N, C-alpha and C positions, 0 to 999 in steps of 0.2 A: 210638832216640832217648833211652834212658834215660841217665842220669847214670854208671853203672856201664861200660857199652860195652868198647871194647877198646884203648881207650888207655890209657896207662901211669899211674897216677897216681903223686902224689910219695909219698905214703905210704897203701901198702892194707895195712897189717899186719894179718893175724888174718881180712879183707874173706874170704867167701866160702869160709875155709878149716876155721871151727870155724864149728855154726849153732849158738852162742849168741851173740849179736852184743853181750852183756853178758862177753863173757868177751875184754879187752884190742883188741876191734875200736877201730881206730886212727878220733878223730873222734867216736865213739860212747861218750855218758856218761849210766850209767845211775844207778836209785836202788835199789840195791842190799838197804834195809830194809824195801821192800815184799814181801810174800811171793812173790808173781813179780815178779823185778826190773823193771821198767820204764824205756822212752827217757826223758831229761829232757832230751840237748842233742845238739843233730847238729853237731860243730865242723867242717868241712873245709875253712876259710880255705888259698886257695894251695895247693891239690892237686894241679892241674892236671887238675880235673874239666870235662868238656865237654859239649855237647848241650843237650839241655830239660830241665825240670824237668818232672815227671809229673804230672797232675791226682791221682794217686794220693796225694799229699805232704798227707795232712789228718788232721783230729781222730781218726778212724776207726781208723788204722792205729797213731795214735801217740797214743795219747788225755791223757798227761800231759806232753806234750813243751813246753819253756820258753825253750829256745835252737836258733834255728836258723843258724848263723855258715856263709855257702857263699861271701863273697868272695873277689876277686881268683882266679876261674879260668875258664873260658870256657864259660858256662854261654848260651846262646841260646836266642831265642824271648820269647812271650810267657810274664810269668809267671801262674800258676795261679790262679784266683779262689778254690780248695780250700784254697789258703794264710789264709782269713781264717776256716776253724773251727775254727784252732786257741785254742780257749779259754781254755787256761793260758800260752797264748806271750808271753817281758817281750821277746825280742830277736828281731828280724828284720833279719840283715845278708846282702846280696846285691850291695854294692857292688862296682865293678871288672869286672863282667860284659861280656855282648854282649847284655843281657835289651834288647827292645823291646813296641811297644804303652803299653800304660797303665796305671796303677796302679789296681788293682780294687776297685772300690767295697763289696765283700764285707770289705776288708779295717778298716773301720770296725767289724767285728762281734770286733776284737783288742782287747776292751777292758780285756782286762791290759796288752796292748804297752806297755812304757816305753822301745824306743827302736828306729826304723825307718830302716836306712841302706840307701838303693838309689841313690847317689850313682853317677856313673860308669860309665853304663851309655849305652844309645839308647832311654831311653822316653820318649814323645809324651802331648801330654795334658794335660788339667789335675789337679792334685790333689783326690782324692773332696771334696767339703765337708764329710763327717760325720765325715775325720778329724780337724777341727779341736774337735769335740766329745770326743774320746775324755782320757777325767779324768787319765788314767795316764802318758800320752806325754808325756816329756821333752824324748826329744832326736829328731831327724827330719835328714834328710841324703840329701837329694834334686838335689843341682847337678851341673851337666857330663854333662846329658841332653839 
């Protein structure tokens, strides 16, 4: 159920070949100015990823993550509530997948989120009311669900 799976990606350059994820792994952008490089962005749009998003996608695994963009893939299942732990997250784009269920209420804890794109999935339910209280949120796209 992991997004790595056995399915060939469009671009998996350096993934699982080199242990240093900041060393040219396609779609991984790091801040090299830190004492130890930290992942700032996961940008894997249109990369033929399939499977479910793991609950391990959370703040403890990527404490400085600001951008997650996994749009236009074949991700399915529910959106993990653990994504709501990313304090520094500014962009979350999961559009054009096959995600189901509702938008987790935990997303209201994404206090630095500026853009949320979840359109063209199979999401159901209502939008958590506290999302409307997110002061930095400027763009929301959840149509065609």
